[in-house]
Each structure stands twice: as structure tokens, then as C-alpha cells.
C-alpha positions in Angstrom: 115.9 80.8 87.7 116.4 77.3 86.4 115.3 74.3 87.6 118.2 73.5 90.0 117.6 76.9 91.8 113.8 76.3 91.6 114.8 72.7 93.8 116.9 75.0 96.2 113.6 77.3 96.8 111.6 73.8 97.7 114.0 72.4 100.0 114.6 75.5 101.8 110.2 75.7 101.9 110.5 79.1 100.7 107.1 80.8 100.7 108.5 83.8 98.7 108.2 81.6 95.8 104.7 80.5 96.1 102.6 81.1 93.3 105.9 82.0 91.3 106.1 78.2 89.9 104.6 74.8 91.0 106.6 71.6 91.7 105.3 68.5 90.2 106.0 65.1 92.2 106.2 62.0 89.3 106.6 59.5 92.1 102.9 60.6 93.6 101.5 62.3 90.3 100.6 65.5 93.1 101.7 69.2 92.5 102.8 71.5 95.6 103.4 75.0 96.1 107.6 75.4 97.0 106.8 76.0 100.9 104.6 72.3 101.1 105.7 71.3 104.4 105.9 67.7 102.9 108.9 65.8 102.6 111.0 67.4 100.2 110.8 64.7 96.9 114.2 63.8 95.6 115.4 66.2 92.6 115.2 63.4 90.1 111.1 63.3 91.1 110.4 66.6 90.5 109.2 68.7 87.4 108.5 72.7 87.2 105.5 74.6 86.3 104.9 77.9 86.0 101.0 78.1 86.3 98.7 75.5 88.1 97.2 75.0 84.5 100.1 73.5 83.2 100.4 71.1 85.9 97.0 70.5 85.9 97.6 69.5 82.3 100.9 67.6 82.8 98.1 64.9 84.7 98.9 66.2 88.3 96.9 66.9 91.2 96.6 69.2 93.6 98.3 68.4 97.2 95.8 68.1 99.7 98.2 69.5 102.3 99.6 72.7 100.9 96.9 73.5 98.4 98.8 75.2 96.0 95.6 76.4 94.1 94.9 78.8 96.5 98.8 80.5 96.6 98.9 84.2 96.1 98.9 85.4 92.3 102.6 85.8 90.7 103.8 89.7 91.0 104.7 89.1 87.2 101.8 89.7 86.2 101.1 93.1 87.2 104.3 94.2 86.3 104.5 92.7 82.8 103.5 95.0 80.0 103.6 92.4 77.1 100.6 90.2 75.6 101.4 87.6 77.9 100.7 89.9 81.1 98.0 91.8 79.7 96.3 88.2 78.8 97.0 86.8 82.7 95.3 89.9 83.9 92.1 90.0 81.8 91.8 85.7 82.5 92.1 86.6 86.2 89.2 89.3 86.2 87.3 86.3 84.4 87.4 87.7 80.3 87.2 84.3 79.5 84.0 83.1 81.4 82.5 86.2 80.1 83.6 86.5 76.4 85.6 83.4 75.5 89.0 82.6 73.7 87.6 84.7 70.9 86.6 87.6 73.4 90.0 87.7 75.1 92.1 87.5 71.7 90.1 90.4 70.6 90.4 92.2 73.5 94.9 91.8 73.0 94.2 92.4 69.5 95.5 89.0 68.7 94.2 85.8 67.1 93.2 82.6 69.0 95.7 80.6 67.5 98.5 83.1 68.1 97.6 83.9 71.7 96.9 80.3 72.8 100.8 79.6 71.2 102.3 82.4 73.0 100.4 81.3 76.4 101.6 77.6 76.0 105.2 78.6 75.3 105.6 81.0 78.5 103.1 79.2 80.6 102.5 75.6 79.5 98.8 76.0 79.3 96.2 77.9 76.6 93.9 80.1 77.9 91.1 77.8 78.4 93.1 75.4 80.1 94.2 78.5 82.7 90.9 79.7 83.0 89.5 76.2 83.9 91.9 76.3 86.8 90.5 79.3 88.3 87.2 77.9 88.3 88.4 74.5 89.9 89.5 76.8 93.0 86.4 79.4 92.6 84.4 75.5 92.9 86.5 74.6 96.1 86.2 77.7 97.9 82.3 77.7 97.8 82.3 73.9 98.2 84.3 74.2 101.4 82.9 77.8 102.7 79.3 77.6 102.3 76.2 75.4 101.7 75.3 76.4 98.5 73.7 73.5 96.3 76.2 71.5 94.1 74.4 72.8 91.2 74.4 76.4 92.1 78.2 76.5 92.7 78.7 74.8 89.3 77.3 77.5 87.6 78.8 80.2 90.1 82.2 79.1 89.1 81.7 79.7 85.6 81.4 76.1 84.3 79.0 75.7 81.4 77.5 72.4 82.8 77.0 70.0 86.0 79.1 67.5 84.6 81.9 69.7 83.2 82.1 70.8 86.7 81.8 67.4 88.3 84.4 66.1 85.8 87.2 69.3 86.6 86.9 68.8 90.4 87.5 65.1 90.1 90.8 65.4 87.8 91.7 68.5 89.9 91.9 67.5 93.1 90.8 63.9 92.9 87.8 64.1 95.1 84.3 64.4 94.1 82.7 67.4 95.0 80.5 65.8 97.8 83.7 64.3 99.6 85.6 67.5 99.4 82.9 68.9 101.1 83.0 66.6 103.8 86.3 66.6 104.3 87.2 70.2 103.6 88.9 72.5 106.2 85.5 74.1 107.2 83.4 77.3 107.3 85.3 80.2 107.0 84.9 82.4 110.4 82.0 84.3 111.0 83.3 86.6 113.4 86.7 89.3 112.5 90.0 88.6 113.5 89.3 91.3 115.6 86.3 89.6 117.4 84.0 91.8 115.5 80.7 89.9 114.9 79.9 89.5 111.0 76.7 90.4 111.5 77.2 93.7 113.7 79.4 94.9 111.2 76.5 94.3 108.7 78.4 91.8 106.5 75.4 89.5 105.8 73.0 89.0 103.0 70.0 91.1 103.4 66.7 89.2 104.0 64.6 89.3 100.8 67.6 89.0 98.6 66.2 86.8 96.3 69.8 85.8 94.5 72.1 87.5 97.0 74.7 84.8 98.6 77.4 85.5 100.9 80.9 84.2 101.0 84.0 84.5 103.2 87.2 83.9 101.2 90.9 83.6 102.7 93.1 86.0 100.5 96.5 85.0 100.6 99.4 87.3 100.3 103.1 87.5 100.8 104.1 89.2 104.3 105.1 91.8 105.2 101.9 94.0 105.2 101.5 97.3 106.5 97.7 97.0 106.7 97.8 100.2 109.5 98.6 102.6 106.6 96.5 100.4 104.0 93.7 101.1 105.6 94.8 104.5 106.7 95.1 105.6 102.7 91.4 104.3 102.2 90.0 105.6 105.2 91.1 109.2 104.1 90.1 108.5 100.8 86.9 106.9 101.5 83.8 108.3 99.4 80.9 108.9 101.3 77.8 106.3 100.8 79.9 103.9 98.7 82.9 102.8 101.2 84.2 103.1 104.6 86.4 102.1 107.4 84.2 100.5 109.9 85.3 97.9 112.7 88.8 97.7 111.9 88.3 96.8 108.5 87.4 98.4 104.9 84.0 98.0 103.2 82.7 99.1 99.9 80.3 98.6 97.0 81.6 96.8 94.0 80.3 97.6 90.7 80.6 94.1 88.9 79.9 92.5 85.2 76.4 90.9 86.5 75.6 93.0 89.0 76.8 94.5 92.3 78.1 93.5 95.4 79.5 94.8 99.5 83.0 93.7 100.5 84.3 94.0 103.5 87.8 93.6 104.3 89.7 92.3 107.7 92.8 91.4 109.4 93.7 87.6 108.9 94.6 85.7 111.8 98.2 85.7 110.9 99.8 88.3 108.9 100.1 85.7 105.5 96.1 86.5 104.6 93.5 88.7 104.7 89.9 87.9 105.4 87.2 89.1 102.6 83.7 88.4 103.5 81.2 89.2 100.3 77.8 89.9 99.9 76.9 89.8 95.8 73.4 89.7 93.8 74.9 86.8 92.1 77.3 84.3 93.0 78.9 84.1 89.2 80.7 87.2 90.2 82.0 85.8 92.9 85.8 85.1 91.0 86.2 88.5 89.2 85.1 90.0 92.6 87.7 88.3 94.6 90.5 89.3 91.7 89.3 93.0 91.7 89.6 93.1 95.7 93.0 91.5 95.2 94.4 94.5 92.7 92.7 97.2 95.4 94.5 96.1 97.8 97.9 95.0 95.8 98.2 91.3 97.9 99.7 90.1 94.8 103.4 92.1 94.6 106.5 90.6 96.2 107.2 93.1 98.9 110.9 91.7 99.5 111.6 92.3 95.9 109.9 95.6 96.3 112.4 96.6 99.5 115.3 95.6 97.9 115.3 97.8 95.1 113.9 100.5 97.0 115.9 100.1 100.1 119.2 99.2 99.2 122.1 100.0 101.8 123.2 103.7 101.3 120.2 104.6 98.8 118.5 107.6 99.1 114.7 105.7 100.4 116.5 103.3 102.5 115.2 104.7 105.8 111.8 105.9 104.9 111.7 102.0 103.4 112.7 100.5 106.5 110.3 102.8 108.4 107.2 101.1 106.5 108.0 97.5 105.6 105.2 96.0 103.4 103.8 99.3 102.1 101.4 98.6 99.2 100.4 100.8 96.1 96.7 100.1 96.4 94.9 100.1 93.2 91.5 100.1 92.3 88.5 98.0 92.5 86.5 100.0 89.4 88.9 101.5 86.8 86.5 103.8 85.6 85.3 105.2 89.1 89.2 106.1 90.3 89.9 107.7 86.7 87.0 110.0 87.6 88.3 110.3 91.0 91.7 111.4 89.6 89.7 114.4 87.9 88.0 115.0 90.9 91.2 115.4 92.7 92.5 117.8 90.8 94.0 121.3 92.7 92.1 120.2 96.1 92.6 118.4 98.9 91.8 115.1 99.7 88.8 116.1 102.2 87.9 118.2 99.5 88.0 115.8 96.9 86.2 113.0 99.3 83.3 115.6 99.5 82.8 116.6 95.7 82.9 112.8 95.5 80.1 111.8 97.8 77.5 114.7 96.2 78.6 113.5 92.6 77.3 109.8 94.1 74.6 111.1 95.9 73.1 112.9 92.9 74.1 110.3 90.1 74.9 107.2 91.9 72.0 104.1 91.6 70.8 103.2 95.0 71.3 99.9 96.6 68.3 97.7 96.9 69.2 96.7 100.2 71.9 99.5 101.7 74.0 98.2 104.6 75.5 100.7 107.0 76.5 103.8 105.5 76.6 102.1 102.0 73.3 103.4 100.2 74.5 104.0 96.3 77.1 102.5 93.4 78.9 104.8 91.9 77.9 106.5 88.8 78.9 104.7 85.4 80.4 106.4 82.7 77.1 106.6 80.5 75.4 108.4 83.3 78.0 110.9 83.9 78.4 111.2 80.0 74.6 112.6 79.6 75.3 115.2 82.7 75.4 118.6 81.8 78.6 120.6 83.3 76.1 123.1 85.4 74.6 119.8 87.4 78.1 118.6 88.5 79.7 120.0 91.8 82.6 121.4 90.5 84.2 124.1 88.4 83.0 124.2 85.0 86.1 123.5 83.4 87.0 120.5 85.8 83.1 119.3 85.2 83.6 119.5 80.9 86.9 117.3 81.4 85.1 114.5 83.9 82.2 114.8 80.8 84.7 114.6 78.0 86.5 111.3 80.1 82.9 109.7 80.7 82.2 109.9 77.2 85.1 108.1 76.0 85.0 105.6 78.3 80.9 105.0 77.5 81.6 104.7 73.8 84.8 102.6 74.2 87.3 105.0 72.4 89.4 104.6 75.8 89.5 101.3 78.0 90.5 100.8 81.4 89.9 97.0 81.7 92.9 95.3 83.4 94.5 94.1 80.1 94.8 97.3 78.1 98.1 98.4 76.6 99.0 100.9 79.8 101.4 103.1 77.0 98.3 103.4 74.4 95.8 104.3 77.6 97.6 107.0 79.1 98.2 108.8 75.5 94.5 108.5 74.6 93.8 110.1 78.3 96.2 113.1 77.5 94.7 113.8 74.6 91.3 114.7 76.5 90.7 118.4 77.6 91.8 118.7 81.2 94.0 115.6 81.6 97.4 116.3 81.7 100.7 114.0 82.6 99.8 114.2 86.4 96.1 113.0 85.9 97.0 110.7 83.5 100.0 108.7 85.3 97.8 109.0 88.6 94.9 107.1 86.7 97.3 105.1 85.3 98.8 104.2 88.6 95.7 103.8 90.7 93.0 102.9 87.7 95.6 100.5 85.6 97.5 99.3 88.9 100.7 99.7 87.3 103.8 99.3 89.6 106.0 101.6 87.7 105.1 105.3 87.8 106.2 108.1 89.4 104.7 111.3 90.0 107.6 113.6 89.5 105.5 116.6 89.3 103.7 115.8 92.1 104.3 118.9 94.7 104.0 116.2 98.1 106.7 113.9 96.6 108.8 116.6 95.3 108.9 118.2 98.9 109.4 114.8 100.0 112.8 114.5 98.1 113.8 117.8 99.4 113.2 116.8 103.0 115.9 113.4 101.6 118.5 116.1 100.5 117.6 115.3 96.6 116.8 117.7 94.0 113.0 118.1 94.1 112.8 119.5 90.4 110.7 117.7 88.2 113.5 116.4 85.7 115.7 115.8 88.7 113.4 113.8 90.4 112.5 111.5 87.3 116.3 111.4 87.0 116.9 110.1 90.2 113.4 107.5 90.1 115.1 105.8 87.2 117.0 103.9 89.7 113.8 102.5 91.2 112.5 100.8 88.4 110.0 98.9 88.2 108.5 100.0 91.6 108.1 103.6 91.0 104.8 103.2 92.4 106.0 102.1 95.5 108.9 104.6 95.5 105.7 107.4 95.1 103.9 105.6 98.1 106.9 105.7 100.2 107.7 109.6 99.4 103.9 110.4 99.9 104.0 108.3 103.6 107.3 109.9 104.6 105.7 112.9 106.1 102.8 110.9 107.9 102.6 109.0 111.7 101.6 105.2 111.7 98.0 104.9 111.6 96.0 103.6 114.3 95.2 100.1 115.0 91.4 100.6 113.4 92.4 102.2 110.5 92.0 105.7 111.4 94.4 108.0 109.1 97.7 109.0 110.1 98.3 112.7 111.0 100.6 115.2 109.3 103.5 116.0 110.8 103.8 120.0 110.5 106.4 121.1 107.9 106.6 125.1 108.0 104.0 127.6 109.8 101.1 128.7 107.1 102.5 126.4 104.2 100.0 124.6 102.5 99.9 120.6 103.5 99.6 119.5 99.8 99.0 116.2 99.0 98.9 113.5 96.4 95.9 114.0 95.2 96.7 118.0 94.4 98.5 119.1 91.2 101.3 121.0 91.5 100.8 125.1 90.9 103.5 125.2 88.5 102.1 122.4 86.1 100.7 122.9 83.3 98.1 120.2 83.3 95.2 121.9 84.8 91.7 122.4 83.6 92.4 125.4 81.5 95.5 123.6 80.2 97.7 126.8 81.9 99.0 127.1 85.2 96.5 128.2 87.5 99.4 130.2 89.3 101.5 133.1 88.7 100.6 136.5 87.9 97.1 138.2 88.1 96.3 138.0 84.6 97.1 134.2 84.8 94.7 133.7 87.6 92.0 135.6 86.6 92.0 133.5 83.5 91.9 130.3 85.3 89.6 131.1 87.5 87.5 132.1 84.4 88.0 128.8 83.0 86.9 127.1 86.2 90.0 126.6 88.1 90.1 126.5 92.2 91.8 129.0 93.9 94.8 128.1 96.1 94.4 128.1 99.4 96.7 126.7 102.5 95.3 122.9 102.6 95.5 121.6 106.4 94.4 118.0 105.1 96.0 114.9 105.9 98.4 113.4 103.3 98.6 109.5 103.3 
């Protein structure tokens, strides 16, 4: 896209490009999002920037009317696997605030100078400037939506001093922090959009919590979004003790760099946002918590681009894509947790996997100091599970050994699953572990790493959905068909999983399965196909009698017809 095409998007107030680029107006010295409702500036008075940090670096101030700093994130960073894309995901996760530019450079394997050069070349700003813009946005949210003292907001936003905080806010927003609070948009609504009171939903900071803070933020997104299916998907997999769907929204425990938190996500007043209420041990985790919630719900994606690629007229997926506009490919709020759950879900139904994960949380999870509703514990970290004995884990011996091997690799740093990891390298290292094969590693890549281009061609639910569409369902043919769906193959997988379900209820309850045939196993995406070689023993668990006996001795589960809900 060149500047003339960007100007056409600005003239048409096209909200699809919000967060993709920013427009600076030289006659006023402000920068806006493309959909800003103000009068369109003349072409000769406009400059275009790939990031808010680049506009701020060029001495432009944020528009007070369209608030460009609050735009949805660019979908480009989820797709790109190069150094710039990996760096942007890490910066959004707070890596610069925690480890500095040196730590960020070490994570991606480049020198500080080379990393700065690459980011400036593509985004017009280096990592420090990009992190500074992110801190400024976090500060604005806290100033306008909480009653926290300015000194607390400064350090919670990631600033190293109050003076730096004051200077940055004045420079970016052309207002002092105190004036920004007086003239702000006001406090976020205390009640959810469906009328549920926040206190009734268990969303307030518990009394007696010395350092906890509660804040409600508006998470912008690009509509449409199928929240019924999204909440239904999460409800079907909600692990008892750490997550639940309640009062029309989703609530879970978060493991964060400096402490823990509880998040409650509910529908927005309009379809361009959702409400996110966070109760945190330490407010300095706010930016990271918001980013992880966005990744979990896949809020930065461009649904129109996905629909155009998958639902092209006459294409094999056109019908099922049209049935579910705005379907998301949810990732995770904790990559290590999702990797463990990927192993737990081998060869069992969604309901069985939930039960086993709940038992794991009950036995090894850390109790919360202030439980809220059904949330009582935090998911156990890799170092805790690495120290467990296979006999102590509520699963077959082979799968328990695989889970412990994965936890040891994560705890030692031999395998990393952070947002900036090289996805190909992480996937290859996962497959080196015992009990992890192509399906499991690809599932972890899709959910834990948030890769939008993963196709589970060996998944039994995917294969059956393809056959219902009169497409070849064998893995090789399925993979060949999926090449046309790049770089959105994860969304194709989710559409195929959803093809056999009816829409969820408005309260987020799981969808029900459309019967396929009497007595046939209702397999789902968390189950490995019986004919795949990546089971715990490294062999097929089905087949002849000898193979089944060997598989059972190695800890595999005997297959029985499943009637659980695939979502």
C-alpha cells in the first residue's frame, strides 16, 4: 500500500486500517487514526506512519478526538515470523519494561544496534520509542479510569521516574496528567453491558489485599466478532479452579511477571470492543495482562482479510465461513499452561481433558490468597510439574512422562514459548520430546504461540469435516487443500471444527453437536486421531490386538465412543 492508497482510506474513514497505519497532519501537528471523524486534511498536509511511536518521534501529538493510541493492534505482527514481528510481540508483552533493550535483543538473537536499525527501517522508531508509546497508552488508561495517585500510575505504567512520566504524557497528549484526568472520558462502566453488576460477578478487588488494584479497560477490535462461539469455545474447555464462564462473560486467573491477577471479559456496548476488568496483585502488570487478554481472544486479527482468503466465492469453505462471520482463533493467556493442556488432551475428549486438568490444578496449583467465585488456584508452573512423579499425575504413565519432560524443558529454558520465539524452532524442539508428535506440537503452536497459519490435517474432527464438504480427508490431501488458505490456516481449522456445531447461546454456553451417525465416535480437536503415530508410546494406539496391548502397557488410553461436544 502506497501513500496515495492510504490517503484514500483516510478519505473514506475506513476503520479496517485503524492500527495498521497512522496519519500525521502537518498543519495542526497532530496524528490520527484513518477513521478519525474530523474533517479530512488536504493530501499535501498529510504524512503517514507505520506506528504511533514513529508519529510521536516526528513530534506529532495524539488526536484528542479519535485517540489513535487506543486503536486495535496491527494484525501484521501475529502473522510475521521475522525479527521485526517477533520483537513487536515481545515489546507488546512488556519485554522492554522488564529486561530493557538489551534483554529484548538477546531474546531475538541480535545485537542492540542491529535490532534498533531493523525497527527504525520498518516502523520509523526503535524499541525504546515503541515501548514508550505503549507506556503512554497504559498511563492514559489508568489516569482516565482509576483514582490511583499519579505517582502509582507512573510506576505501574513502566516509567522509571515521575519526571519521565510527566514529560512523556505532556509530549504525547499535549496535556498535563492532572488535566488529562479532569477532561478525560470518565470512568469505565461498573456494570457489564448485559446489566450484570461488577460486584455480583466477583470482579472487585478483595478487601484486605494490600497491593491489589482493579481497573476496567476497553479492548478495541475489528468487527465482526462471533462472541457466542468464542465464549462457547472457552466454556467447553474451562478448567475448574482457574477459569469459568459466568454471567455472560469469561473469567480466569492470570499468571503474570510480577504477581497474579483475575480477569473478567464481557461484551461491549457496541461490536467494536469488549470490556476487560482486571484485578491485579501489582498494577505494573497491567500492560502485560491487557496484551495477553488480547492474544487469548485474538482481538488484533482482521476478520475481513481472513474471510476474503477463506470464503472466496466458489471456494470449498465459502459456505461455512459465511455461517460464522468474525470467527476468531483463540490463543492463550499462558503459553506454558496451554502446552501442558495440549498433552493432557491427547486421545481424550474435551470433557475428560477438563477433568484431568482440574485435578492437576487442585493437586499442584497455588491457592489464591483471595479466591473469587469458582477461581481458587493458579495453574502450576513448569518448575512445579517438572518436580512431580509420574505416579502423582492423574493420567496414564506414558502421558505423565511426556508432561514431565515438557515441564523440565520449559523450566530449564531449553524450550521457550514466549511471544517472540522462533515458531519453527520451538515446534521442532517440541517434537524431540517423548510423547509429542505432529498433532500435539502443531496444536501447541496454534494455541500457545498464537500462530495464525497452522492446519491440523491429521485431526480426526478436521478430516471428517472435510469429507462432509466432499473434500478428500486423508492427511496428505488435506494439507494440499490447505495450502490455498495460507496464511490463515488456523482459522480454517477452527471453521472446520465449528462446522459440526450449532451456534452457542447468548450466555456463552457451549454449542451442541449435530449428530453424525448412530454409535460413531464424536471426536474433537483435542483428541489425537487413532491412526496417527504421535501418541505417547510413539506408535499407533489402534490396530491389531498386539498393538493395542503394547499401547495400553505404555500408558495409552483405550478408545471408546465419545459423545462430548466438539466446538
